[in-house]
N, C-alpha and C positions, 0 to 999 in steps of 0.2 A: 751943206744942207743944215737947216736948223734942227737941233735935237729936241726930243721930247722934254728933256730937262737940261738946265745949265747949272753946274755945280761950282760953287766958290767956297772952298773950305768945307764947313759943315752946313752951309746954306744952299738950298735948292730952289732955283727959279723954275716954275712949272709952266709949260706952254699949253695952248689949247689942244695940242695933239694928244694929250693924255686923257681927254674926256671919253667916257664909256657910253654904253647904250641905255642905261637906266635913268640917268639924269645928266644934262649937259654940264652941270657944275661939279660932277663927281667923276673921279678917275676910273678908267678901266683897270681891273686888278692886275693886268699884265704889265702896266706901267710901273707902279711901285714895286712889284715883285722883281722885275728885271733891274730896277734901281738898287734894290737890296743886294742882289747878286753882285752888281758892280762894286758896292761898298765893301762887301765881304771879301771879294777877291783882292782888295787893296790892303787887307790886314796881313802883315808879314807872318810867315810860318817858319819854324825852326829848320825845316827841310821841305823839299817839294811835296805839295799836297794838292788834291783835287776835291771839288765839292761832290759829296755823295748824297746829301739830303738838304732840302730847303723846306722849312715849315713857316708859313706866313699866316698870322692871325690878323684879320682885318677888324681891329677893335671898334672902329667907327668908319663911316663913309670918308674916303680920302678926297679932300676937295681939290679942285683945279686951282691951286693957290701955292704960295711959298711954303716950303717945308724945311725942317731941320733934321739932319741925320745924327743919331747917337750910336756909337759902336763900342763894343767891349768884348774881350775874350773871357768866356766863362770857364773854359778848361783848355790848358795847353799841355800836350803830351808828345811823346816821340812818334806815336802812330796816328793820333787824331788831334784836331783842334775844333772846339765848339765856340761859335761866335753868337753874339746877340746884336741885332740891328733894329733900332727903333726909328720910326718917322713921326715927327711932331708937326702939327699945324697950329700956329698961334699958341705954342706952348702945351698943347693937348696931344697926348699920344693917340695916333690914328692907326698905326701899324706896329706890331711887334713880331719879330721873326728870329728864328734860330737857324744857323747854317752849320752843318757838320762837314768837316773836311777830313779826308783819310789820306795817309801817306801814299805817295805815288811810287810804286816799286814793281818792276817787271816780275811776273810770276809765270813759270812754265806749267801749264795746266794739262791734264790728261787729254788724249785725243778725243775722248767721248764728249768733252765740253766744247761746244761750238756756238757761234752766233745764232740767235733765233732769227730766221729769215723773215723778211717782210712778206705778208700774205695778201696784200692788196696791190693794185698798180702803183707805179712810181709817179712823181709829180708831173712829169712831162705828158702823162696821159690823163691828167685831171682837168676838171672844168673850172675855169676861173670864177671865183665868187666875188661879186661886186660889193662895195661897202654897204652895210645895212643901216638905213636911217641916218640918225645924227651921231653915229658912233665914230668919233674922230680918230680914235686909236686904231680902229679897223683899217683906216686909210693908210696907216703906217706899215701895214703888213699885206703881203700877197698870199691869198688862199687859193688852193687848187683842190677841189673835192674829187675823190676817187670812189667814194661810196656815200650815198645820201647827199645832202647839201646843208649849208650853214643855216641854222635856226629853223630848219624844216623838221617835222616830227620823225623820230626814229634814230637808231644808232648811226653813226657816221664815221668816215675816215677822211681826214683833210690834211694836206701838206701845207705848212706855214713857212714863210720866209720874211724876216724882219728887214724892211727897206729903209727905214729912217733911223739915224743914230738915237739911242736911248739917252746917253749923256753926250752933249755936244762936245766935239773934239776927241771923242774916244771911240774905238771900234766896239762893235757888239761881240762880246765873247761868246763861246759856244754855249755855256750854261745860261747866259743871259738870253740867248735865242730860245732855249728850252723854257725858261720862266715866262717870257712874254707870250709864247704859244700856249703853254699849259693852262693858263687862266681862261682860254677860250673853250675849255672842255665842256662846260655846260651848254654852250651854243652849238657845239659839234654834235652833242648827244641828245639834244632836247627831245622830249616826248610830249611837250605841251606847246600850245599856240602862244608865240611870243607876244602877240597883240592882246591876249586875254589873261596871261599869267606872268608873274614875276618869279624867277628862280635864281636869286642872287647868291653867290657863294660867300660864306662867312670866313673861309680860310682856303689855303692851298698848300698841299704837301706834294713835293716832287722828290722821287728817289732815283738815283742813277747808279747802275752797275759799272758804267764807264763813261768817259766823256764822249759826247756826240761828235760827228764829223760832218762837214759840209754846211751849206746855208739853209737847207730845207729840213724841217722837223715835222714828223708825222704824228698826228693825234688820231688814234683808232679808239673811239670813245663810245660809252654806253651810259645811260642814266637809270638809276633805280629810285623810285619814289615811295615814301610811306604815306599813310593817311593822317598823320599828325603834323603835317606842315614841314617835314624834313625830307631830304633826299641826298643822293650821292651822284656825282659825275666822275667816272673813272676812265682814264685814258692809258692805253699802252703807247709808249713813246718810242719812235723809231727814226732812223736816218738811212742813208744809202747803203750802210753795211748790215742793218738789221735792227731788231728791237733792243733798246738799252735801258729802259726805265719805265716808271709808272707815275701818274699824276692823279691825285684824288682831291675833290672839292666837296665840302659839306654845304648843302644848299638850304636856304630858307625859301619855302614855296608858299605863295599866296596869290589869290586872284587880284588883278589890277583894279 
């Protein structure tokens, strides 16, 4: 199956599958966010580590066009590694991200510490959400709503499964699954009419207490808007074992 991206060295060939809902020539934020995770996971660590935080700043609209990846380690330690991943289009920086990795080490926790259980139905009981409009990236993902529905007003809870490879020839890692789903938070939690309003995220921050398991990622989301053109979309992230993290988007809100 054709991937969303094909990577050769530091050069990225972008397919039409990356296109998002706001403009057919602009990528859905889940596409570059998951590509950044792919690049970060390929940076060697001195010992086993896992990604605990992903912060993506969308400096400019990311075009459906060739990209260049630039990666570097900002801090290397025994317990953490901090990486910076940048994406450039025609030599212009369009995305700058930092990825924090933490040492993987088994810890015996007190009995009072337990997984936070999922408090909505699981994906098998959800309602399939069809692709919305010309959102090509949506067609790469299966959505099953268990509360609310995609892009309909009000808080929502939707399970996501990535179906198309992000990078051609490479499996979708667990954290890549989280990144591609998390950028849908504003669509899951929308309190505005998509046909009348734009609420594009300027960034994405994902934090993980542990690595997720399974193919399905839950976004249990809500949106908060101010009267000055800004807003937040916040999601609790879950899987078949329970909640494991959070995703936050800062939104730029304006009428169409």
